[in-house]
C-alpha positions as CSV (number, residue, x, y, z in Angstrom):
1,M,-11.0,16.9,-31.9
2,L,-12.4,13.8,-33.9
3,K,-16.0,13.8,-34.7
4,N,-17.8,10.9,-35.3
5,N,-21.6,11.3,-35.8
6,N,-22.5,12.5,-32.2
7,T,-19.7,11.7,-30.5
8,S,-16.3,13.8,-31.0
9,I,-12.9,13.1,-29.2
10,S,-10.4,15.7,-28.3
11,I,-7.0,15.5,-26.2
12,N,-7.4,17.6,-23.1
13,I,-4.4,20.3,-23.8
14,S,-4.8,23.3,-21.5
15,A,-2.5,22.4,-18.6
16,L,-0.5,21.7,-21.9
17,S,-0.8,25.3,-23.3
18,E,-1.0,26.8,-19.9
19,R,3.0,25.5,-19.8
20,V,4.1,26.7,-23.2
21,T,3.0,30.0,-22.2
22,L,4.7,30.2,-18.9
23,S,7.8,28.9,-20.9
24,I,7.3,31.5,-23.6
25,I,7.1,33.7,-20.7
26,C,10.2,32.7,-18.9
27,I,11.9,32.5,-21.9
28,K,11.2,36.2,-22.3
29,L,12.5,37.1,-18.9
30,W,15.3,35.0,-19.3
31,I,16.4,36.9,-22.4
32,K,15.9,40.4,-20.3
33,S,17.6,39.1,-17.4
34,D,20.7,37.8,-19.3
35,I,21.0,40.9,-21.5
36,S,20.9,43.4,-18.1
37,C,23.3,41.2,-16.9
38,H,25.9,41.7,-19.9
39,Y,26.1,38.1,-21.1
40,S,27.3,37.7,-24.4
41,N,25.0,36.8,-26.8
42,S,26.8,33.5,-27.8
43,N,25.9,32.4,-24.0
44,V,22.0,33.9,-24.3
45,I,21.7,31.7,-27.2
46,K,23.3,28.8,-25.6
47,R,20.9,28.9,-22.9
48,I,17.9,29.1,-24.3
49,K,18.7,26.5,-27.1
50,K,19.2,24.6,-23.7
51,Y,15.7,25.4,-22.4
52,I,14.2,24.5,-25.4
53,L,15.3,21.4,-25.3
54,H,14.6,21.0,-22.0
55,L,11.2,21.7,-22.8
56,V,10.7,19.8,-26.1
57,V,12.0,17.0,-24.3
58,T,9.0,17.6,-21.4
59,L,6.4,18.4,-23.6
60,I,6.3,15.7,-26.0
61,P,5.3,13.0,-23.5
62,M,2.9,15.4,-22.3
63,M,1.4,15.8,-25.7
64,I,1.4,11.7,-26.1
65,F,0.1,10.8,-22.9
66,S,-2.6,13.9,-22.6
67,Q,-6.0,12.5,-21.0
68,E,-8.3,12.1,-23.9
69,I,-11.7,13.9,-23.8
70,I,-15.0,12.4,-25.5
71,H,-18.1,14.7,-26.2
72,K,-20.6,12.6,-26.8
73,N,-24.2,14.5,-27.1
74,N,-24.3,16.6,-24.4
75,K,-22.2,14.2,-22.3
76,I,-17.9,14.7,-21.9
77,L,-16.3,11.9,-20.3
78,P,-12.3,10.8,-20.3
79,G,-11.5,8.1,-22.5
80,N,-9.8,5.9,-20.0
81,L,-13.6,5.4,-18.0
82,K,-15.8,5.4,-21.4
83,N,-16.8,2.0,-21.0
84,E,-17.7,2.2,-17.4
85,I,-19.5,5.6,-17.7
86,L,-21.4,4.6,-20.5
87,K,-22.6,1.3,-19.1
88,A,-23.9,3.3,-15.7
89,L,-25.5,5.9,-18.1
90,S,-27.3,3.4,-19.9
91,Y,-29.3,2.5,-16.6
92,Y,-30.7,6.1,-16.3
93,P,-32.4,6.8,-19.5
94,E,-33.9,10.0,-18.1
95,L,-30.3,11.4,-18.0
96,K,-30.1,11.5,-21.9
97,E,-31.1,15.1,-22.4
98,V,-29.1,16.1,-18.8
99,A,-26.1,17.8,-19.5
100,I,-23.5,16.1,-17.3
101,E,-19.4,16.3,-17.5
102,F,-17.4,13.6,-16.1
103,K,-13.9,15.1,-15.2
104,I,-10.7,13.6,-13.5
105,Q,-9.1,15.6,-10.7
106,P,-5.9,14.8,-8.8
107,S,-7.7,14.5,-5.8
108,L,-10.9,15.0,-3.6
109,N,-9.6,15.0,-0.2
110,K,-12.1,12.0,1.5
111,S,-13.9,11.4,-1.6
112,F,-13.7,9.3,-4.7
113,M,-16.2,10.6,-6.8
114,K,-18.2,13.8,-6.0
115,A,-21.5,14.6,-7.9
116,Q,-22.6,18.6,-8.3
117,P,-24.7,20.9,-10.1
118,K,-22.1,23.6,-12.1
119,L,-22.2,27.3,-10.8
120,R,-22.8,28.8,-13.8
121,S,-25.9,26.7,-14.4
122,F,-27.1,26.5,-10.5
123,F,-30.0,29.2,-11.2
124,R,-31.2,28.0,-14.2
125,S,-34.6,25.8,-15.0
126,K,-34.1,22.0,-14.1
127,K,-34.1,21.3,-18.1
128,N,-30.9,23.7,-18.3
129,R,-29.3,22.7,-15.7
130,K,-25.6,21.5,-16.1
131,Y,-23.7,19.1,-13.6
132,V,-20.1,17.8,-13.2
133,I,-19.2,14.4,-11.5
134,L,-15.5,15.0,-10.4
135,I,-13.3,11.7,-10.3
136,S,-10.4,11.5,-8.1
137,N,-7.4,10.1,-10.0
138,S,-5.5,9.2,-6.7
139,F,-7.2,8.5,-4.0
140,S,-5.5,8.8,-0.9
141,L,-6.1,7.4,2.9
142,D,-3.2,7.0,5.9
143,G,-0.2,6.7,3.2
144,L,-2.7,4.4,1.1
145,V,-3.0,5.5,-2.4
146,L,-5.6,3.8,-4.8
147,K,-5.2,4.9,-8.4
148,I,-8.3,5.1,-10.4
149,E,-6.7,2.5,-12.7
150,D,-6.5,-0.4,-9.9
151,I,-10.3,-0.4,-9.3
152,P,-12.1,-3.3,-11.3
153,S,-14.5,-2.0,-14.4
154,E,-17.4,-3.3,-12.4
155,V,-16.9,-1.5,-9.0
156,L,-16.4,1.9,-10.8
157,I,-20.1,1.3,-13.1
158,G,-21.3,1.0,-9.2
159,W,-19.4,4.0,-8.3
160,F,-21.1,5.8,-11.0
161,G,-24.5,4.7,-10.7
162,H,-24.4,6.1,-7.5
163,E,-23.4,9.6,-8.4
164,L,-25.6,9.3,-11.3
165,G,-28.5,8.9,-8.6
166,H,-27.5,12.4,-6.7
167,V,-28.0,14.0,-10.2
168,I,-31.0,11.9,-10.3
169,D,-32.2,13.5,-6.8
170,Y,-30.2,17.2,-7.8
171,Q,-32.5,17.0,-11.0
172,Q,-36.1,17.1,-9.1
173,R,-34.6,20.1,-6.7
174,S,-35.3,23.8,-7.1
175,S,-32.4,26.0,-7.1
176,I,-33.3,27.3,-3.6
177,N,-33.9,23.6,-2.5
178,L,-30.6,22.5,-3.7
179,V,-28.8,25.2,-2.0
180,W,-30.5,24.5,1.5
181,Y,-29.5,20.3,0.7
182,G,-25.7,22.2,0.7
183,I,-26.1,23.7,3.9
184,R,-27.7,21.0,5.3
185,Y,-24.9,18.1,3.5
186,L,-22.1,20.2,5.3
187,L,-23.6,20.6,9.1
188,S,-25.6,17.2,9.6
189,Q,-24.2,13.4,9.6
190,N,-27.5,12.2,9.7
191,Y,-28.2,14.3,6.5
192,I,-25.3,12.8,4.1
193,R,-26.7,9.5,5.6
194,E,-30.2,10.6,4.0
195,A,-28.5,11.8,0.7
196,E,-26.6,9.0,0.0
197,K,-28.8,6.4,0.9
198,A,-31.4,8.3,-1.3
199,A,-28.5,7.9,-4.3
200,D,-28.0,4.5,-3.6
201,V,-31.9,3.5,-3.6
202,Y,-31.8,5.4,-7.1
203,A,-29.2,3.4,-8.1
204,L,-30.8,0.5,-6.8
205,T,-34.7,1.3,-8.6
206,H,-32.8,1.4,-11.7
207,N,-31.6,-2.4,-11.4
208,M,-28.3,-1.4,-10.7
209,Q,-28.0,-3.8,-7.5
210,H,-25.2,-6.0,-8.8
211,Y,-22.6,-2.9,-9.3
212,I,-23.8,-1.3,-6.2
213,L,-22.8,-4.3,-4.2
214,Q,-20.1,-4.8,-6.3
215,T,-18.9,-1.5,-5.3
216,K,-19.4,-1.9,-1.4
217,R,-17.8,-5.2,-1.0
218,F,-14.8,-3.5,-2.6
219,I,-14.6,-0.9,0.0
220,L,-15.4,-2.9,2.8
221,D,-13.5,-6.3,2.0
222,N,-10.5,-4.8,1.1
223,A,-7.7,-5.3,3.4
224,S,-5.7,-2.6,2.3
225,L,-8.1,0.1,2.9
226,P,-8.3,2.0,6.7
227,Q,-10.5,0.9,8.7
228,K,-11.7,4.5,9.6
229,Y,-12.3,4.8,6.2
230,K,-14.5,1.8,5.8
231,D,-16.5,2.8,9.3
232,R,-17.1,6.3,7.6
233,I,-18.8,4.0,4.9
234,R,-20.7,1.9,7.1
235,R,-21.9,5.0,9.1
236,L,-23.2,7.2,6.1
237,Y,-24.1,4.5,3.8
238,L,-26.3,2.0,2.6
239,S,-24.8,-1.7,4.0
240,P,-25.0,-5.0,1.6
241,D,-27.2,-6.2,3.9
242,E,-29.5,-3.6,3.4
243,I,-28.8,-3.4,-0.1
244,L,-30.3,-6.9,-0.5
245,L,-33.1,-6.4,1.3
246,L,-34.1,-3.7,-0.3
247,T,-33.9,-5.2,-3.8
248,K,-36.1,-7.9,-2.6
249,E,-38.6,-5.1,-1.4
250,F,-38.4,-3.5,-4.4
251,E,-39.1,-7.6,-6.5
252,Q,-41.9,-7.9,-4.5
253,N,-43.4,-4.8,-5.3
């Protein structure tokens, strides 16, 4: 881990360490199996050497390309998305003291990002509650695979701005209210629209309208994305026209 003032950088090797542990177990079982089967010592050694060579060839690239993780004050974020995340956070100064982890996942089913309270801090006071924003490394829809590195920077900033809007919303709720929020979100399409609209509105009131519009247009104007997904976005989220209308209302007020 590298440290610089309030920022530290580490390499996420949890998956790597798990594989090493599993590999050691496999070697031990392999040796035991070979011995029990009365293989000669030379054959056992040859097999071990072959396996270790395979292990080294596999693990070295993993060590080189492991995800860089940045710890900045009470925020944890992947290095490859650092600029976009910090830009979005700059619009939410009231979240400076709020602990948030931005975590890349292989997939999130129908979602590209998802903000939620951390389970261990769920019933803590609002001040001590922690949050995680899950990020899908690749987004699969009807055979289309959209990788995070293929998404424009401004679109990502808008996406993060929307998710941070959810965090602002959560921060104003008690633990019991959050439980009720989750139940209604699971059971009611109307409530999903209400919750997603609230997140967009928080982003707009924090002067992120340019980025939110970029995100909406990227989705709705993207010829590669399935129409079914676009229809869902139109049904549950603010449209570009609604965003422009709300922006004018905020500016007049």
